N, CA, C and O atoms as CSV, one atom per row, in Angstrom:
chain,resi,resn,atom,element,x,y,z
A,1,MET,N,N,42.242,159.913,54.625
A,1,MET,CA,C,43.537,160.234,54.066
A,1,MET,C,C,44.641,160.098,55.125
A,1,MET,O,O,45.737,159.629,54.816
A,2,GLN,N,N,44.362,160.500,56.352
A,2,GLN,CA,C,45.363,160.390,57.416
A,2,GLN,C,C,45.708,158.932,57.682
A,2,GLN,O,O,46.871,158.610,57.926
A,3,ARG,N,N,44.728,158.057,57.640
A,3,ARG,CA,C,44.947,156.628,57.884
A,3,ARG,C,C,45.929,156.050,56.862
A,3,ARG,O,O,46.820,155.280,57.220
A,4,GLU,N,N,45.763,156.425,55.589
A,4,GLU,CA,C,46.659,155.962,54.547
A,4,GLU,C,C,48.073,156.478,54.791
A,4,GLU,O,O,49.044,155.745,54.603
A,5,ALA,N,N,48.189,157.732,55.207
A,5,ALA,CA,C,49.499,158.308,55.505
A,5,ALA,C,C,50.151,157.564,56.668
A,5,ALA,O,O,51.363,157.352,56.665
A,6,ASP,N,N,49.359,157.171,57.656
A,6,ASP,CA,C,49.884,156.415,58.792
A,6,ASP,C,C,50.433,155.064,58.343
A,6,ASP,O,O,51.469,154.621,58.837
A,7,ILE,N,N,49.748,154.413,57.414
A,7,ILE,CA,C,50.192,153.111,56.924
A,7,ILE,C,C,51.521,153.243,56.204
A,7,ILE,O,O,52.432,152.449,56.440
A,8,PHE,N,N,51.647,154.240,55.323
A,8,PHE,CA,C,52.913,154.460,54.618
A,8,PHE,C,C,54.029,154.818,55.592
A,8,PHE,O,O,55.154,154.339,55.455
A,9,SER,N,N,53.722,155.647,56.561
A,9,SER,CA,C,54.710,156.041,57.558
A,9,SER,C,C,55.192,154.827,58.349
A,9,SER,O,O,56.390,154.677,58.589
A,10,PHE,N,N,54.272,153.972,58.750
A,10,PHE,CA,C,54.654,152.779,59.496
A,10,PHE,C,C,55.536,151.875,58.653
A,10,PHE,O,O,56.527,151.337,59.146
A,11,ALA,N,N,55.185,151.705,57.387
A,11,ALA,CA,C,55.968,150.835,56.506
A,11,ALA,C,C,57.406,151.334,56.411
A,11,ALA,O,O,58.339,150.532,56.365
A,12,ARG,N,N,57.588,152.639,56.381
A,12,ARG,CA,C,58.930,153.205,56.255
A,12,ARG,C,C,59.695,153.226,57.577
A,12,ARG,O,O,60.915,153.065,57.592
A,13,CYS,N,N,58.985,153.423,58.678
A,13,CYS,CA,C,59.667,153.691,59.956
A,13,CYS,C,C,59.198,152.827,61.105
A,13,CYS,O,O,59.622,153.051,62.239
A,14,GLY,N,N,58.348,151.857,60.863
A,14,GLY,CA,C,57.790,151.034,61.936
A,14,GLY,C,C,58.830,150.171,62.624
A,14,GLY,O,O,60.032,150.334,62.415
A,15,SER,N,N,58.362,149.276,63.425
A,15,SER,CA,C,59.255,148.441,64.221
A,15,SER,C,C,60.257,147.701,63.345
A,15,SER,O,O,59.928,147.299,62.229
A,16,PRO,N,N,61.477,147.517,63.842
A,16,PRO,CA,C,62.479,146.767,63.073
A,16,PRO,C,C,61.956,145.363,62.770
A,16,PRO,O,O,61.304,144.737,63.605
A,17,CYS,N,N,62.251,144.886,61.575
A,17,CYS,CA,C,61.674,143.590,61.218
A,17,CYS,C,C,62.696,142.644,60.594
A,17,CYS,O,O,62.313,141.763,59.824
A,18,GLY,N,N,63.954,142.795,60.894
A,18,GLY,CA,C,64.959,141.863,60.414
A,18,GLY,C,C,65.355,140.915,61.528
A,18,GLY,O,O,65.377,141.293,62.699
A,19,TYR,N,N,65.665,139.697,61.165
A,19,TYR,CA,C,65.957,138.693,62.173
A,19,TYR,C,C,67.175,137.875,61.774
A,19,TYR,O,O,67.287,137.437,60.629
A,20,SER,N,N,68.075,137.671,62.706
A,20,SER,CA,C,69.302,136.918,62.458
A,20,SER,C,C,69.002,135.431,62.324
A,20,SER,O,O,68.620,134.771,63.290
A,21,GLY,N,N,69.179,134.921,61.122
A,21,GLY,CA,C,68.976,133.497,60.877
A,21,GLY,C,C,67.549,133.027,60.981
A,21,GLY,O,O,67.294,131.826,60.895
A,22,GLU,N,N,66.607,133.933,61.163
A,22,GLU,CA,C,65.211,133.544,61.346
A,22,GLU,C,C,64.322,133.895,60.157
A,22,GLU,O,O,63.186,133.426,60.088
A,23,ALA,N,N,64.806,134.697,59.232
A,23,ALA,CA,C,63.959,135.202,58.162
A,23,ALA,C,C,63.673,134.130,57.115
A,23,ALA,O,O,64.567,133.414,56.662
A,24,VAL,N,N,62.406,134.047,56.750
A,24,VAL,CA,C,61.962,133.143,55.697
A,24,VAL,C,C,61.171,133.983,54.695
A,24,VAL,O,O,60.285,134.748,55.078
A,25,PHE,N,N,61.494,133.835,53.426
A,25,PHE,CA,C,60.833,134.574,52.362
A,25,PHE,C,C,60.027,133.606,51.506
A,25,PHE,O,O,60.253,132.397,51.539
A,26,TYR,N,N,59.091,134.146,50.743
A,26,TYR,CA,C,58.277,133.316,49.859
A,26,TYR,C,C,57.753,134.162,48.708
A,26,TYR,O,O,57.787,135.392,48.756
A,27,ALA,N,N,57.277,133.494,47.693
A,27,ALA,CA,C,56.585,134.153,46.583
A,27,ALA,C,C,55.405,133.289,46.196
A,27,ALA,O,O,55.578,132.118,45.858
A,28,GLY,N,N,54.202,133.849,46.240
A,28,GLY,CA,C,52.996,133.127,45.866
A,28,GLY,C,C,52.277,132.497,47.038
A,28,GLY,O,O,52.883,132.225,48.075
A,29,SER,N,N,50.996,132.267,46.876
A,29,SER,CA,C,50.168,131.780,47.984
A,29,SER,C,C,50.507,130.356,48.417
A,29,SER,O,O,50.492,130.066,49.613
A,30,ILE,N,N,50.808,129.468,47.489
A,30,ILE,CA,C,51.183,128.098,47.873
A,30,ILE,C,C,52.500,128.123,48.635
A,30,ILE,O,O,52.636,127.478,49.674
A,31,ASN,N,N,53.457,128.861,48.123
A,31,ASN,CA,C,54.744,128.971,48.814
A,31,ASN,C,C,54.607,129.663,50.168
A,31,ASN,O,O,55.374,129.386,51.090
A,32,LYS,N,N,53.633,130.562,50.289
A,32,LYS,CA,C,53.414,131.229,51.580
A,32,LYS,C,C,53.064,130.203,52.650
A,32,LYS,O,O,53.609,130.245,53.753
A,33,GLU,N,N,52.168,129.295,52.335
A,33,GLU,CA,C,51.782,128.268,53.311
A,33,GLU,C,C,52.963,127.368,53.662
A,33,GLU,O,O,53.160,127.027,54.828
A,34,LEU,N,N,53.746,126.985,52.660
A,34,LEU,CA,C,54.942,126.171,52.910
A,34,LEU,C,C,55.932,126.923,53.792
A,34,LEU,O,O,56.479,126.362,54.741
A,35,ALA,N,N,56.159,128.194,53.472
A,35,ALA,CA,C,57.099,129.020,54.234
A,35,ALA,C,C,56.619,129.224,55.667
A,35,ALA,O,O,57.407,129.152,56.610
A,36,LYS,N,N,55.335,129.477,55.821
A,36,LYS,CA,C,54.765,129.692,57.160
A,36,LYS,C,C,54.900,128.431,58.012
A,36,LYS,O,O,55.312,128.507,59.169
A,37,ASN,N,N,54.563,127.294,57.458
A,37,ASN,CA,C,54.696,126.035,58.199
A,37,ASN,C,C,56.153,125.752,58.548
A,37,ASN,O,O,56.458,125.323,59.661
A,38,PHE,N,N,57.053,125.993,57.596
A,38,PHE,CA,C,58.489,125.821,57.849
A,38,PHE,C,C,58.932,126.742,58.980
A,38,PHE,O,O,59.651,126.320,59.886
A,39,ALA,N,N,58.503,127.998,58.924
A,39,ALA,CA,C,58.886,128.968,59.951
A,39,ALA,C,C,58.391,128.542,61.331
A,39,ALA,O,O,59.145,128.587,62.303
A,40,ILE,N,N,57.157,128.139,61.418
A,40,ILE,CA,C,56.586,127.707,62.699
A,40,ILE,C,C,57.348,126.505,63.256
A,40,ILE,O,O,57.647,126.454,64.450
A,41,ASN,N,N,57.659,125.546,62.398
A,41,ASN,CA,C,58.323,124.322,62.844
A,41,ASN,C,C,59.816,124.486,63.114
A,41,ASN,O,O,60.439,123.604,63.706
A,42,ASN,N,N,60.393,125.608,62.684
A,42,ASN,CA,C,61.839,125.804,62.834
A,42,ASN,C,C,62.204,127.089,63.576
A,42,ASN,O,O,63.334,127.565,63.474
A,43,ASN,N,N,61.249,127.651,64.321
A,43,ASN,CA,C,61.485,128.856,65.116
A,43,ASN,C,C,62.020,130.004,64.249
A,43,ASN,O,O,62.990,130.673,64.607
A,44,LYS,N,N,61.368,130.213,63.109
A,44,LYS,CA,C,61.732,131.276,62.187
A,44,LYS,C,C,60.493,132.115,61.906
A,44,LYS,O,O,59.431,131.862,62.474
A,45,LYS,N,N,60.623,133.118,61.027
A,45,LYS,CA,C,59.491,134.008,60.785
A,45,LYS,C,C,59.388,134.424,59.320
A,45,LYS,O,O,60.387,134.762,58.684
A,46,ILE,N,N,58.155,134.392,58.793
A,46,ILE,CA,C,57.882,135.101,57.554
A,46,ILE,C,C,57.537,136.529,57.975
A,46,ILE,O,O,57.269,136.779,59.151
A,47,LEU,N,N,57.541,137.448,57.042
A,47,LEU,CA,C,57.305,138.860,57.372
A,47,LEU,C,C,56.039,139.066,58.184
A,47,LEU,O,O,56.033,139.851,59.132
A,48,GLU,N,N,54.967,138.372,57.825
A,48,GLU,CA,C,53.700,138.556,58.524
A,48,GLU,C,C,53.713,138.047,59.962
A,48,GLU,O,O,52.763,138.290,60.706
A,49,MET,N,N,54.765,137.351,60.364
A,49,MET,CA,C,54.890,136.850,61.739
A,49,MET,C,C,55.723,137.787,62.610
A,49,MET,O,O,55.871,137.552,63.810
A,50,THR,N,N,56.268,138.848,62.012
A,50,THR,CA,C,57.009,139.849,62.784
A,50,THR,C,C,56.014,140.860,63.332
A,50,THR,O,O,54.909,140.966,62.802
A,51,PRO,N,N,56.363,141.605,64.370
A,51,PRO,CA,C,55.411,142.611,64.881
A,51,PRO,C,C,54.944,143.596,63.810
A,51,PRO,O,O,53.752,143.888,63.716
A,52,GLY,N,N,55.863,144.103,63.016
A,52,GLY,CA,C,55.489,145.061,61.975
A,52,GLY,C,C,54.652,144.436,60.880
A,52,GLY,O,O,53.656,145.016,60.449
A,53,GLY,N,N,55.048,143.257,60.426
A,53,GLY,CA,C,54.299,142.570,59.383
A,53,GLY,C,C,52.923,142.135,59.852
A,53,GLY,O,O,51.952,142.198,59.098
A,54,GLU,N,N,52.844,141.698,61.088
A,54,GLU,CA,C,51.553,141.288,61.647
A,54,GLU,C,C,50.599,142.477,61.724
A,54,GLU,O,O,49.425,142.371,61.368
A,55,TRP,N,N,51.120,143.614,62.194
A,55,TRP,CA,C,50.286,144.812,62.276
A,55,TRP,C,C,49.789,145.212,60.890
A,55,TRP,O,O,48.602,145.479,60.700
A,56,LEU,N,N,50.704,145.251,59.925
A,56,LEU,CA,C,50.329,145.665,58.580
A,56,LEU,C,C,49.293,144.712,57.987
A,56,LEU,O,O,48.345,145.153,57.337
A,57,TYR,N,N,49.465,143.429,58.206
A,57,TYR,CA,C,48.519,142.436,57.695
A,57,TYR,C,C,47.113,142.686,58.253
A,57,TYR,O,O,46.126,142.526,57.534
A,58,THR,N,N,47.017,143.073,59.518
A,58,THR,CA,C,45.701,143.301,60.133
A,58,THR,C,C,45.031,144.575,59.637
A,58,THR,O,O,43.841,144.776,59.879
A,59,GLN,N,N,45.767,145.435,58.950
A,59,GLN,CA,C,45.203,146.703,58.469
A,59,GLN,C,C,44.375,146.559,57.200
A,59,GLN,O,O,43.704,147.506,56.788
A,60,ASN,N,N,44.415,145.377,56.571
A,60,ASN,CA,C,43.614,145.112,55.381
A,60,ASN,C,C,43.776,146.235,54.360
A,60,ASN,O,O,42.796,146.805,53.878
A,61,ILE,N,N,45.038,146.542,54.040
A,61,ILE,CA,C,45.329,147.722,53.222
A,61,ILE,C,C,44.812,147.633,51.788
A,61,ILE,O,O,44.625,148.664,51.142
A,62,TYR,N,N,44.579,146.433,51.283
A,62,TYR,CA,C,44.068,146.328,49.910
A,62,TYR,C,C,42.633,146.831,49.795
A,62,TYR,O,O,42.152,147.075,48.689
A,63,SER,N,N,41.944,146.987,50.922
A,63,SER,CA,C,40.597,147.569,50.879
A,63,SER,C,C,40.632,149.069,51.190
A,63,SER,O,O,39.629,149.760,51.010
A,64,LYS,N,N,41.776,149.573,51.653
A,64,LYS,CA,C,41.888,150.984,52.029
A,64,LYS,C,C,42.694,151.808,51.030
A,64,LYS,O,O,42.542,153.027,50.955
A,65,LEU,N,N,43.539,151.147,50.275
A,65,LEU,CA,C,44.414,151.827,49.326
A,65,LEU,C,C,44.181,151.268,47.932
A,65,LEU,O,O,43.540,150.230,47.767
A,66,THR,N,N,44.702,151.956,46.942
A,66,THR,CA,C,44.665,151.392,45.596
A,66,THR,C,C,45.606,150.199,45.562
A,66,THR,O,O,46.454,150.050,46.442
A,67,LEU,N,N,45.460,149.346,44.550
A,67,LEU,CA,C,46.340,148.191,44.403
A,67,LEU,C,C,47.798,148.645,44.330
A,67,LEU,O,O,48.670,148.047,44.960
A,68,GLU,N,N,48.056,149.687,43.573
A,68,GLU,CA,C,49.417,150.207,43.436
A,68,GLU,C,C,49.974,150.692,44.777
A,68,GLU,O,O,51.124,150.410,45.113
A,69,GLU,N,N,49.159,151.418,45.538
A,69,GLU,CA,C,49.605,151.927,46.841
A,69,GLU,C,C,49.848,150.781,47.833
A,69,GLU,O,O,50.853,150.773,48.543
A,70,ALA,N,N,48.931,149.824,47.875
A,70,ALA,CA,C,49.076,148.699,48.806
A,70,ALA,C,C,50.311,147.878,48.456
A,70,ALA,O,O,51.045,147.447,49.345
A,71,THR,N,N,50.540,147.663,47.172
A,71,THR,CA,C,51.732,146.931,46.740
A,71,THR,C,C,52.999,147.685,47.156
A,71,THR,O,O,53.975,147.075,47.591
A,72,LYS,N,N,52.977,148.994,47.020
A,72,LYS,CA,C,54.139,149.802,47.405
A,72,LYS,C,C,54.417,149.676,48.909
A,72,LYS,O,O,55.572,149.575,49.324
A,73,VAL,N,N,53.366,149.683,49.712
A,73,VAL,CA,C,53.541,149.539,51.164
A,73,VAL,C,C,54.195,148.198,51.487
A,73,VAL,O,O,55.156,148.141,52.253
A,74,TRP,N,N,53.673,147.121,50.903
A,74,TRP,CA,C,54.263,145.804,51.161
A,74,TRP,C,C,55.687,145.721,50.621
A,74,TRP,O,O,56.542,145.066,51.218
A,75,ASP,N,N,55.946,146.387,49.490
A,75,ASP,CA,C,57.310,146.411,48.945
A,75,ASP,C,C,58.266,147.078,49.919
A,75,ASP,O,O,59.389,146.610,50.107
A,76,ILE,N,N,57.833,148.161,50.534
A,76,ILE,CA,C,58.679,148.871,51.505
A,76,ILE,C,C,58.983,147.963,52.691
A,76,ILE,O,O,60.134,147.848,53.113
A,77,MET,N,N,57.950,147.319,53.227
A,77,MET,CA,C,58.162,146.422,54.374
A,77,MET,C,C,59.034,145.231,53.984
A,77,MET,O,O,59.894,144.811,54.759
A,78,SER,N,N,58.821,144.693,52.803
A,78,SER,CA,C,59.616,143.558,52.332
A,78,SER,C,C,61.073,143.944,52.156
A,78,SER,O,O,61.970,143.172,52.495
A,79,LEU,N,N,61.311,145.128,51.631
A,79,LEU,CA,C,62.676,145.628,51.481
A,79,LEU,C,C,63.353,145.758,52.838
A,79,LEU,O,O,64.498,145.339,53.007
A,80,ARG,N,N,62.652,146.334,53.798
A,80,ARG,CA,C,63.214,146.499,55.144
A,80,ARG,C,C,63.505,145.147,55.794
A,80,ARG,O,O,64.505,144.991,56.495
A,81,TYR,N,N,62.630,144.179,55.559
A,81,TYR,CA,C,62.823,142.839,56.113
A,81,TYR,C,C,64.081,142.201,55.527
A,81,TYR,O,O,64.880,141.608,56.252
A,82,ALA,N,N,64.250,142.326,54.214
A,82,ALA,CA,C,65.436,141.761,53.554
A,82,ALA,C,C,66.707,142.494,53.991
A,82,ALA,O,O,67.738,141.861,54.219
A,83,GLN,N,N,66.639,143.800,54.105
A,83,GLN,CA,C,67.814,144.575,54.521
A,83,GLN,C,C,68.199,144.304,55.970
A,83,GLN,O,O,69.373,144.404,56.326
A,84,GLY,N,N,67.232,143.963,56.802
A,84,GLY,CA,C,67.493,143.734,58.221
A,84,GLY,C,C,67.774,142.290,58.575
A,84,GLY,O,O,68.038,141.976,59.736
A,85,SER,N,N,67.720,141.406,57.590
A,85,SER,CA,C,67.948,139.986,57.841
A,85,SER,C,C,69.436,139.659,57.795
A,85,SER,O,O,70.231,140.398,57.214
A,86,SER,N,N,69.792,138.548,58.413
A,86,SER,CA,C,71.195,138.117,58.403
A,86,SER,C,C,71.268,136.612,58.574
A,86,SER,O,O,70.282,135.951,58.901
A,87,GLY,N,N,72.466,136.091,58.344
A,87,GLY,CA,C,72.680,134.655,58.504
A,87,GLY,C,C,72.183,133.874,57.309
A,87,GLY,O,O,72.230,134.354,56.176
A,88,SER,N,N,71.710,132.673,57.563
A,88,SER,CA,C,71.186,131.797,56.523
A,88,SER,C,C,69.700,132.084,56.339
A,88,SER,O,O,68.920,132.027,57.290
A,89,ILE,N,N,69.325,132.391,55.113
A,89,ILE,CA,C,67.949,132.767,54.785
A,89,ILE,C,C,67.301,131.634,53.994
A,89,ILE,O,O,67.933,131.028,53.128
A,90,ASN,N,N,66.058,131.359,54.294
A,90,ASN,CA,C,65.293,130.369,53.547
A,90,ASN,C,C,64.279,131.083,52.667
A,90,ASN,O,O,63.611,132.020,53.105
A,91,ALA,N,N,64.169,130.629,51.415
A,91,ALA,CA,C,63.242,131.257,50.477
A,91,ALA,C,C,62.445,130.180,49.744
A,91,ALA,O,O,63.013,129.325,49.065
A,92,PHE,N,N,61.147,130.233,49.888
A,92,PHE,CA,C,60.237,129.325,49.196
A,92,PHE,C,C,59.758,130.059,47.954
A,92,PHE,O,O,58.819,130.853,48.010
A,93,VAL,N,N,60.409,129.785,46.839
A,93,VAL,CA,C,60.181,130.585,45.636
A,93,VAL,C,C,60.001,129.741,44.372
A,93,VAL,O,O,60.212,130.239,43.266
A,94,GLU,N,N,59.621,128.492,44.518
A,94,GLU,CA,C,59.411,127.652,43.334
A,94,GLU,C,C,58.328,128.269,42.456
A,94,GLU,O,O,57.254,128.626,42.939
A,95,GLY,N,N,58.616,128.391,41.172
A,95,GLY,CA,C,57.666,128.959,40.229
A,95,GLY,C,C,57.488,130.459,40.356
A,95,GLY,O,O,56.478,131.007,39.914
A,96,VAL,N,N,58.461,131.126,40.957
A,96,VAL,CA,C,58.360,132.564,41.204
A,96,VAL,C,C,58.197,133.350,39.902
A,96,VAL,O,O,58.823,133.041,38.888
A,97,SER,N,N,57.359,134.350,39.955
A,97,SER,CA,C,57.100,135.225,38.808
A,97,SER,C,C,58.107,136.377,38.787
A,97,SER,O,O,58.621,136.789,39.827
A,98,SER,N,N,58.372,136.879,37.605
A,98,SER,CA,C,59.292,138.020,37.492
A,98,SER,C,C,58.682,139.293,38.065
A,98,SER,O,O,59.390,140.277,38.280
A,99,THR,N,N,57.375,139.282,38.312
A,99,THR,CA,C,56.728,140.468,38.880
A,99,THR,C,C,56.473,140.347,40.383
A,99,THR,O,O,55.890,141.250,40.984
A,100,SER,N,N,56.901,139.247,40.992
A,100,SER,CA,C,56.668,139.049,42.427
A,100,SER,C,C,57.508,140.009,43.258
A,100,SER,O,O,58.530,140.517,42.796
A,101,THR,N,N,57.073,140.248,44.468
A,101,THR,CA,C,57.841,141.087,45.392
A,101,THR,C,C,59.210,140.481,45.646
A,101,THR,O,O,60.198,141.204,45.773
A,102,TYR,N,N,59.273,139.174,45.719
A,102,TYR,CA,C,60.567,138.519,45.950
A,102,TYR,C,C,61.535,138.859,44.826
A,102,TYR,O,O,62.678,139.233,45.088
A,103,THR,N,N,61.096,138.734,43.587
A,103,THR,CA,C,61.970,139.004,42.444
A,103,THR,C,C,62.285,140.495,42.310
A,103,THR,O,O,63.437,140.871,42.089
A,104,ARG,N,N,61.273,141.335,42.442
A,104,ARG,CA,C,61.445,142.769,42.233
A,104,ARG,C,C,62.172,143.473,43.367
A,104,ARG,O,O,62.902,144.434,43.123
A,105,VAL,N,N,61.989,143.013,44.611
A,105,VAL,CA,C,62.450,143.772,45.773
A,105,VAL,C,C,63.408,142.972,46.662
A,105,VAL,O,O,64.537,143.396,46.908
A,106,GLU,N,N,62.957,141.835,47.133
A,106,GLU,CA,C,63.680,141.120,48.187
A,106,GLU,C,C,64.981,140.486,47.712
A,106,GLU,O,O,65.995,140.592,48.401
A,107,LEU,N,N,64.982,139.833,46.559
A,107,LEU,CA,C,66.169,139.134,46.088
A,107,LEU,C,C,67.366,140.068,45.948
A,107,LEU,O,O,68.460,139.741,46.408
A,108,GLY,N,N,67.175,141.214,45.328
A,108,GLY,CA,C,68.254,142.186,45.177
A,108,GLY,C,C,68.763,142.696,46.510
A,108,GLY,O,O,69.967,142.866,46.701
A,109,ALA,N,N,67.835,142.943,47.441
A,109,ALA,CA,C,68.233,143.419,48.774
A,109,ALA,C,C,69.009,142.344,49.523
A,109,ALA,O,O,69.978,142.651,50.217
A,110,LEU,N,N,68.595,141.093,49.392
A,110,LEU,CA,C,69.323,140.003,50.047
A,110,LEU,C,C,70.715,139.846,49.441
A,110,LEU,O,O,71.686,139.615,50.162
A,111,ASP,N,N,70.814,139.972,48.119
A,111,ASP,CA,C,72.111,139.872,47.442
A,111,ASP,C,C,73.078,140.962,47.898
A,111,ASP,O,O,74.279,140.717,48.013
A,112,LYS,N,N,72.564,142.161,48.157
A,112,LYS,CA,C,73.397,143.294,48.575
A,112,LYS,C,C,73.690,143.292,50.074
A,112,LYS,O,O,74.595,143.991,50.531
A,113,ASN,N,N,72.936,142.518,50.830
A,113,ASN,CA,C,73.064,142.502,52.288
A,113,ASN,C,C,74.283,141.667,52.688
A,113,ASN,O,O,74.266,140.443,52.558
A,114,LEU,N,N,75.330,142.318,53.167
A,114,LEU,CA,C,76.575,141.638,53.523
A,114,LEU,C,C,76.433,140.718,54.737
A,114,LEU,O,O,77.292,139.869,54.977
A,115,LEU,N,N,75.365,140.884,55.492
A,115,LEU,CA,C,75.153,140.036,56.666
A,115,LEU,C,C,74.444,138.718,56.331
A,115,LEU,O,O,74.350,137.824,57.172
A,116,VAL,N,N,73.952,138.610,55.108
A,116,VAL,CA,C,73.314,137.371,54.665
A,116,VAL,C,C,74.399,136.429,54.166
A,116,VAL,O,O,75.112,136.737,53.211
A,117,LYS,N,N,74.518,135.277,54.820
A,117,LYS,CA,C,75.539,134.288,54.442
A,117,LYS,C,C,75.132,133.479,53.230
A,117,LYS,O,O,75.953,133.203,52.355
A,118,GLU,N,N,73.850,133.092,53.175
A,118,GLU,CA,C,73.355,132.292,52.060
A,118,GLU,C,C,71.840,132.399,51.991
A,118,GLU,O,O,71.167,132.676,52.984
A,119,VAL,N,N,71.327,132.173,50.796
A,119,VAL,CA,C,69.885,132.085,50.599
A,119,VAL,C,C,69.609,130.675,50.106
A,119,VAL,O,O,69.991,130.305,48.995
A,120,VAL,N,N,68.947,129.899,50.939
A,120,VAL,CA,C,68.600,128.522,50.607
A,120,VAL,C,C,67.220,128.532,49.977
A,120,VAL,O,O,66.232,128.848,50.641
A,121,THR,N,N,67.146,128.185,48.684
A,121,THR,CA,C,65.849,128.150,48.028
A,121,THR,C,C,65.221,126.774,48.190
A,121,THR,O,O,65.901,125.749,48.138
A,122,ARG,N,N,63.946,126.775,48.382
A,122,ARG,CA,C,63.202,125.539,48.644
A,122,ARG,C,C,62.043,125.411,47.690
A,122,ARG,O,O,61.296,124.434,47.753
């Protein structure tokens, strides 16, 4: 139980994970690979390439928490990433679902973020 509490605590208060002009978002596994390759080739980062996202990814939370809890943790980190991003943002979201984290969490946060100049969809 303490381990789960640590994961939620980290998601809410862990290392800052917003990047000026470096943030790349995605929705879906195919888009994840496209976004990751784009990020690597353009000196940018998807959430899982940030210190906080990398740590969370290594925790294998879907085997430690319920699906609902694990989704909530990733939603919190995704929200923080979108809120902390600035400049020109790239989003690989072709075929995005209305239930994706990008649609439910990140898009609204990016729209409200005054430091985001544009979201370039790919």
